[in-house]
C-alpha positions as CSV (number, residue, x, y, z in Angstrom):
1,M,-39.5,-121.0,-6.3
2,S,-38.4,-120.1,-9.8
3,E,-35.7,-117.6,-10.7
4,I,-36.7,-114.0,-11.4
5,E,-35.3,-111.6,-14.0
6,M,-34.5,-108.0,-13.1
7,K,-34.7,-105.1,-15.6
8,V,-33.0,-101.9,-14.6
9,I,-34.3,-98.5,-16.0
10,P,-32.0,-95.6,-15.0
11,S,-33.0,-92.0,-15.1
12,Y,-31.9,-88.6,-13.6
13,I,-33.9,-86.1,-11.7
14,D,-32.2,-82.7,-12.1
15,D,-33.8,-80.8,-9.3
16,E,-33.0,-83.5,-6.8
17,L,-29.5,-84.3,-8.2
18,A,-30.4,-88.0,-8.0
19,I,-29.9,-90.9,-10.3
20,V,-33.0,-93.0,-10.1
21,F,-33.0,-96.8,-10.8
22,H,-36.4,-98.3,-11.5
23,F,-36.3,-102.1,-11.2
24,E,-38.9,-104.5,-12.7
25,F,-39.0,-108.1,-11.7
26,K,-40.6,-111.0,-13.6
27,T,-40.7,-114.7,-13.9
28,S,-41.0,-116.5,-17.2
29,Q,-44.8,-116.3,-16.7
30,M,-45.6,-113.0,-15.1
31,K,-44.5,-109.7,-13.6
32,V,-43.9,-110.1,-9.9
33,G,-43.1,-106.5,-8.9
34,E,-41.1,-103.4,-9.1
35,A,-39.0,-101.1,-6.9
36,T,-37.5,-97.6,-7.2
37,V,-34.2,-96.5,-5.7
38,Y,-32.9,-93.0,-5.6
39,T,-29.1,-92.6,-5.4
40,Y,-27.4,-89.4,-4.2
41,K,-23.9,-88.1,-3.8
42,L,-23.0,-86.5,-0.4
43,T,-21.9,-82.9,-0.9
44,D,-20.8,-82.2,2.7
45,S,-17.2,-80.9,2.6
46,H,-16.3,-83.2,5.5
47,S,-17.2,-86.3,3.5
48,Q,-15.1,-85.4,0.4
49,T,-12.3,-87.8,-0.2
50,A,-10.0,-87.7,-3.2
51,G,-9.8,-90.6,-5.7
52,P,-12.2,-93.2,-6.9
53,K,-12.6,-95.0,-3.5
54,G,-13.6,-91.7,-2.0
55,F,-16.2,-91.2,-4.7
56,R,-17.7,-94.6,-3.8
57,K,-17.9,-93.8,-0.1
58,N,-19.8,-90.5,-0.8
59,K,-22.8,-92.2,-2.4
60,Y,-25.9,-93.5,-0.8
61,A,-29.3,-94.9,-1.9
62,V,-32.9,-94.6,-0.7
63,L,-35.5,-97.2,-1.5
64,K,-38.6,-95.1,-2.4
65,E,-41.0,-97.6,-3.8
66,L,-41.4,-101.3,-3.3
67,E,-44.2,-103.4,-4.8
68,I,-43.2,-107.1,-5.0
69,L,-45.1,-110.2,-4.4
70,E,-44.2,-111.5,-0.9
71,E,-42.8,-114.8,-2.1
72,Y,-40.3,-113.0,-4.4
73,R,-39.4,-110.1,-2.1
74,Y,-36.3,-111.6,-0.5
75,I,-34.6,-112.6,-3.8
76,A,-35.6,-109.3,-5.5
77,L,-34.2,-107.2,-2.7
78,N,-31.0,-109.3,-2.9
79,K,-30.7,-108.6,-6.6
80,V,-31.2,-104.8,-5.9
81,S,-28.6,-104.9,-3.1
82,H,-26.1,-106.7,-5.4
83,F,-26.6,-104.2,-8.2
84,L,-26.0,-101.3,-5.8
85,K,-22.9,-102.9,-4.4
86,V,-21.5,-103.3,-8.0
87,I,-21.9,-99.5,-8.5
88,G,-20.3,-98.7,-5.2
89,I,-23.2,-98.3,-2.8
90,P,-22.9,-100.6,0.2
91,A,-26.4,-100.1,1.8
92,V,-29.9,-98.9,1.2
93,A,-32.0,-96.8,3.5
94,Q,-35.8,-97.1,3.2
95,D,-38.2,-94.2,2.8
96,L,-41.4,-96.1,2.3
97,I,-44.6,-94.5,3.5
98,A,-47.0,-97.2,4.8
């Protein structure tokens, strides 16, 4: 299996207070899929912690859309997971409607 490239397109949805990351995946020959992840910051007063580590703990992500060719799905999701860990989000919930 060939390596895939990932392009990240960030945006912001004001009424949902969400940063949205749209991911596009391609090989050297073709597009193999895309995914959309919404990231949120918890606002519950019990979850507020001071300092930069507290900020990281108060974020979470929800996978809203996923359309990736089956043979590339595992590596694409690993790339998304790695990206989210880099920005301080340790796990992703799925909100996909079948």
